[in-house]
Legacy VTK file of the C-alpha trace (Angstrom):
# vtk DataFile Version 3.0
C-alpha trace
ASCII
DATASET POLYDATA
POINTS 333 float
17.525 -23.309 9.210
14.450 -25.473 8.674
13.233 -27.309 11.744
14.135 -31.030 11.546
10.639 -32.153 12.536
9.170 -29.855 9.897
11.407 -31.425 7.246
10.416 -34.956 8.301
6.726 -34.006 8.262
7.023 -32.405 4.816
8.833 -35.440 3.419
6.232 -37.807 4.864
3.341 -35.854 3.355
5.069 -35.714 -0.023
5.472 -39.499 0.125
1.769 -39.970 0.878
0.827 -37.812 -2.114
3.177 -39.783 -4.355
1.532 -43.029 -3.237
-1.963 -41.643 -3.766
-1.061 -40.496 -7.269
-4.095 -39.616 -9.377
-6.435 -39.862 -6.409
-4.869 -36.758 -4.919
-5.244 -34.859 -8.197
-8.900 -35.843 -8.620
-9.561 -34.797 -5.024
-8.835 -31.172 -5.916
-12.258 -30.943 -7.547
-14.068 -32.356 -4.510
-16.575 -30.404 -2.432
-18.032 -31.245 1.006
-20.010 -34.468 0.735
-17.797 -35.994 -1.976
-15.848 -39.164 -1.199
-12.493 -37.521 -1.967
-13.089 -34.354 0.050
-11.174 -35.791 3.000
-8.156 -36.356 0.752
-8.382 -32.772 -0.449
-8.366 -31.147 2.995
-6.406 -33.695 5.031
-3.723 -34.636 2.509
-3.469 -32.115 -0.335
-3.894 -28.993 1.768
-1.683 -30.221 4.575
0.997 -30.981 1.994
0.796 -27.515 0.449
0.816 -25.887 3.880
3.876 -27.873 4.917
5.906 -26.066 2.255
4.975 -22.632 3.639
8.072 -22.208 5.784
8.026 -18.486 6.611
5.327 -16.786 8.665
4.326 -14.574 5.751
4.057 -17.619 3.467
1.895 -19.356 6.063
-0.386 -16.318 6.234
-0.767 -16.286 2.452
-1.597 -19.984 2.512
-4.240 -19.452 5.204
-5.756 -16.774 2.978
-5.807 -19.272 0.104
-7.523 -21.890 2.286
-10.428 -19.516 2.914
-10.634 -18.833 -0.825
-10.785 -22.582 -1.517
-13.767 -22.903 0.824
-15.449 -19.975 -0.930
-14.876 -21.652 -4.293
-16.447 -24.841 -2.949
-19.450 -22.873 -1.714
-19.818 -21.344 -5.159
-19.819 -24.774 -6.801
-22.465 -26.344 -4.577
-24.742 -23.294 -4.735
-24.400 -22.979 -8.518
-25.085 -26.704 -8.823
-28.208 -26.304 -6.666
-26.937 -28.971 -4.250
-26.294 -26.959 -1.080
-27.916 -28.758 1.839
-27.729 -28.116 5.576
-24.877 -30.528 6.304
-22.709 -29.119 3.505
-23.432 -25.558 4.586
-22.454 -26.346 8.187
-19.156 -27.910 7.058
-18.335 -24.852 4.941
-19.314 -22.405 7.685
-17.184 -24.125 10.302
-14.153 -24.307 8.033
-14.491 -20.696 6.858
-14.790 -19.400 10.428
-11.889 -21.510 11.706
-9.587 -20.637 8.833
-10.359 -16.921 9.095
-9.529 -17.078 12.808
-6.211 -18.751 11.916
-5.562 -16.079 9.290
-6.248 -13.247 11.732
-3.996 -14.821 14.356
-1.140 -14.863 11.860
-1.679 -11.191 11.059
-1.555 -10.302 14.742
1.693 -12.226 15.194
3.272 -10.497 12.218
2.141 -6.926 12.893
5.307 -6.133 14.869
7.448 -6.836 11.812
7.729 -3.483 10.024
9.209 -5.125 6.927
6.073 -7.238 6.505
3.397 -4.681 7.443
2.716 -3.527 3.872
2.515 -7.125 2.615
0.099 -7.993 5.413
-2.189 -5.145 4.422
-2.305 -6.362 0.822
-2.970 -9.967 1.881
-5.830 -8.863 4.119
-7.346 -6.722 1.376
-7.211 -9.631 -1.081
-9.148 -11.797 1.369
-11.682 -9.024 1.975
-12.101 -8.726 -1.798
-12.681 -12.475 -2.171
-15.284 -12.493 0.589
-17.089 -9.502 -0.918
-16.979 -10.960 -4.424
-18.290 -14.383 -3.442
-20.957 -12.806 -1.265
-22.048 -10.686 -4.228
-22.264 -13.653 -6.581
-24.200 -15.772 -4.079
-26.652 -12.918 -3.570
-27.084 -12.773 -7.328
-27.845 -16.506 -7.388
-30.508 -15.902 -4.735
-32.222 -13.566 -7.173
-32.845 -16.409 -9.591
-36.041 -18.436 -9.659
-34.591 -21.751 -10.823
-32.979 -22.885 -7.560
-34.567 -25.217 -5.035
-36.065 -23.974 -1.788
-33.468 -25.927 0.216
-30.564 -24.346 -1.660
-32.117 -20.903 -1.282
-32.566 -21.243 2.487
-29.054 -22.598 3.054
-27.494 -20.013 0.720
-29.130 -17.182 2.665
-27.574 -18.566 5.848
-24.189 -18.904 4.148
-24.332 -15.327 2.835
-24.954 -14.142 6.386
-21.809 -15.955 7.524
-19.778 -14.413 4.684
-20.926 -10.936 5.736
-19.904 -11.652 9.313
-16.549 -13.060 8.177
-15.904 -10.093 5.891
-16.485 -7.707 8.786
-14.183 -9.722 11.027
-11.326 -9.605 8.513
-11.946 -5.904 7.870
-11.994 -5.035 11.578
-8.788 -6.960 12.172
-7.102 -5.069 9.343
-8.237 -1.708 10.695
-7.113 -2.573 14.232
-3.643 -3.478 12.990
-3.366 -0.331 10.851
-4.543 1.878 13.709
-2.164 0.254 16.185
0.805 0.521 13.847
-0.097 4.097 12.962
-0.536 5.084 16.613
2.800 3.523 17.527
4.544 5.419 14.744
2.753 8.630 15.730
3.848 8.298 19.364
7.434 7.872 18.232
7.104 10.871 15.949
5.733 13.142 18.677
8.545 12.255 21.068
11.313 12.654 18.500
13.576 15.546 17.640
12.809 17.830 14.712
15.340 15.949 12.604
13.769 12.604 13.478
10.294 14.025 12.791
11.416 15.061 9.334
12.855 11.620 8.682
9.691 9.859 9.914
7.445 12.031 7.757
9.608 11.366 4.704
9.495 7.646 5.449
5.701 7.733 5.627
5.638 9.734 2.382
7.649 7.014 0.650
5.342 4.315 2.029
2.252 6.239 0.885
3.723 6.802 -2.566
4.572 3.109 -2.927
1.068 1.996 -1.941
-0.571 4.596 -4.181
1.585 3.650 -7.166
0.908 -0.061 -6.679
-2.850 0.607 -6.640
-2.598 2.747 -9.777
-0.679 -0.026 -11.549
-3.279 -2.587 -10.454
-6.058 -0.348 -11.753
-4.383 0.188 -15.120
-3.840 -3.554 -15.480
-7.434 -4.456 -14.592
-9.256 -1.431 -16.003
-10.382 -3.331 -19.090
-12.240 -5.766 -16.815
-14.187 -3.052 -14.975
-17.415 -1.326 -15.957
-17.628 2.391 -16.686
-19.500 2.914 -13.411
-16.808 1.253 -11.303
-14.067 3.051 -13.251
-15.756 6.356 -12.447
-15.810 5.526 -8.733
-12.164 4.502 -8.770
-11.123 7.604 -10.710
-12.853 9.769 -8.114
-11.209 7.990 -5.196
-7.764 8.167 -6.782
-8.169 11.885 -7.492
-8.891 12.572 -3.820
-6.033 10.370 -2.664
-3.654 12.108 -5.082
-4.780 15.482 -3.724
-4.128 14.344 -0.160
-0.677 13.124 -1.168
0.211 16.528 -2.619
-1.099 18.193 0.545
1.166 15.957 2.593
4.170 17.008 0.528
3.249 20.664 1.064
3.096 20.084 4.824
6.630 18.708 4.759
7.822 21.812 2.923
6.255 23.949 5.663
7.961 21.741 8.307
4.602 20.535 9.675
5.881 16.979 9.990
3.285 15.565 12.381
0.354 16.648 10.183
2.226 15.475 7.097
2.666 12.061 8.694
-1.088 11.856 9.402
-1.920 12.955 5.873
0.266 10.253 4.341
-1.276 7.645 6.642
-4.675 8.697 5.306
-3.356 8.377 1.752
-2.411 4.767 2.515
-5.894 4.044 3.892
-7.590 5.653 0.899
-5.368 3.830 -1.583
-6.069 0.519 0.133
-9.829 1.084 0.021
-9.424 1.709 -3.719
-7.447 -1.520 -4.065
-10.323 -3.361 -2.378
-12.850 -1.878 -4.802
-10.772 -2.931 -7.828
-10.037 -6.445 -6.617
-13.551 -7.290 -5.427
-15.052 -6.426 -8.818
-12.310 -8.223 -10.766
-12.682 -11.369 -8.646
-16.465 -11.244 -8.970
-16.143 -11.000 -12.745
-13.796 -13.979 -12.816
-16.213 -16.048 -10.728
-19.086 -15.247 -13.057
-16.961 -16.107 -16.084
-16.170 -19.478 -14.530
-19.868 -20.048 -13.924
-20.602 -19.240 -17.603
-23.279 -16.861 -16.351
-25.038 -15.099 -19.218
-26.897 -12.666 -16.986
-25.893 -9.015 -16.823
-23.099 -8.519 -14.315
-23.873 -6.689 -11.103
-21.175 -4.537 -9.610
-19.849 -4.298 -6.093
-20.313 -0.645 -5.321
-17.790 1.498 -3.506
-17.933 0.847 0.236
-15.797 3.779 1.378
-16.432 7.457 0.773
-13.338 9.648 0.602
-14.172 13.281 1.255
-11.647 16.095 1.315
-13.411 18.112 4.015
-12.505 16.277 7.208
-11.028 13.101 8.654
-13.610 10.738 10.119
-12.421 7.409 11.519
-15.730 6.580 13.245
-18.475 4.330 11.898
-20.504 5.666 8.977
-23.283 7.819 10.428
-25.748 6.558 7.846
-26.222 9.833 5.941
-25.382 8.090 2.698
-27.652 5.415 1.295
-26.205 1.991 1.973
-26.645 -1.008 -0.295
-26.335 -4.669 0.597
-22.581 -4.493 0.311
-21.753 -1.547 2.531
-24.009 -1.759 5.564
-20.973 -2.263 7.768
-18.202 -0.182 6.232
-16.493 2.953 7.489
-15.860 6.251 5.744
-12.422 7.405 4.774
-12.368 11.185 4.615
-9.476 13.411 3.701
-8.714 16.419 5.845
-7.924 19.825 4.376
LINES 1 334
333 0 1 2 3 4 5 6 7 8 9 10 11 12 13 14 15 16 17 18 19 20 21 22 23 24 25 26 27 28 29 30 31 32 33 34 35 36 37 38 39 40 41 42 43 44 45 46 47 48 49 50 51 52 53 54 55 56 57 58 59 60 61 62 63 64 65 66 67 68 69 70 71 72 73 74 75 76 77 78 79 80 81 82 83 84 85 86 87 88 89 90 91 92 93 94 95 96 97 98 99 100 101 102 103 104 105 106 107 108 109 110 111 112 113 114 115 116 117 118 119 120 121 122 123 124 125 126 127 128 129 130 131 132 133 134 135 136 137 138 139 140 141 142 143 144 145 146 147 148 149 150 151 152 153 154 155 156 157 158 159 160 161 162 163 164 165 166 167 168 169 170 171 172 173 174 175 176 177 178 179 180 181 182 183 184 185 186 187 188 189 190 191 192 193 194 195 196 197 198 199 200 201 202 203 204 205 206 207 208 209 210 211 212 213 214 215 216 217 218 219 220 221 222 223 224 225 226 227 228 229 230 231 232 233 234 235 236 237 238 239 240 241 242 243 244 245 246 247 248 249 250 251 252 253 254 255 256 257 258 259 260 261 262 263 264 265 266 267 268 269 270 271 272 273 274 275 276 277 278 279 280 281 282 283 284 285 286 287 288 289 290 291 292 293 294 295 296 297 298 299 300 301 302 303 304 305 306 307 308 309 310 311 312 313 314 315 316 317 318 319 320 321 322 323 324 325 326 327 328 329 330 331 332
């Protein structure tokens, strides 16, 4: 049942919004430095957050708060009005809200029913950070922005890179911890329990893979031929790994099958990130009415069917501005 204090707080905030009327609505367009920005963050956002009653809903709202700050950054940079004070406000809010987001993920990681949802939420935030970083870097390539905006945008891009890595690392830590916990249980179980655990992981892998394939089919029209080619290659390798996992179950090699399906989930999620980051970037550029040729966010993760490598990328592959901090996902034979 809803906490009484929570209900009173929600009702009070709703009353404030009703009294503010149109002011609250106009505040939604405000950016740091505008008169109504305080109404936007202190009234509107608190009101929306008050209606996020479950922990998973709160986590989704914290993700949305970071996205709102990214949208504000996009507006001030595109308008060539990013100054030091505005950049500092955005940086502080982005860092604080990402910390809040990560804390929620950590609290929820023990809930097996929510673990798949948490992974998707994290990937969406990673995609937003990558997309906005990519667009801001594109703006930096233009010659018609002021020196002040250029300097402050470069600093902001650096913060987005740092934030992206923080969200990514948190996601990987949670996945590794959950996977290790499941693996420990599997190794200490009976043969019957091992079989059941491997089948459960197969179902989870199949669900994630199918959801990524559906996302790709839905968004394919919005992706370039180059990005489609990368995604097709990743999906082919993930599909192969999935079939290998099924074969391992048939041969009663349940522990290896479990590991293979876990790798399928990781590979499918890296594909989801590639799709979403390019779709979001395209949407941002459409909103900006940018007539320049679109630049793509290249694939960050290499999936190779020779061996499993969970360590940092050894640098053998050329890295672009987007993937100087990303790991390889490799599929084991």
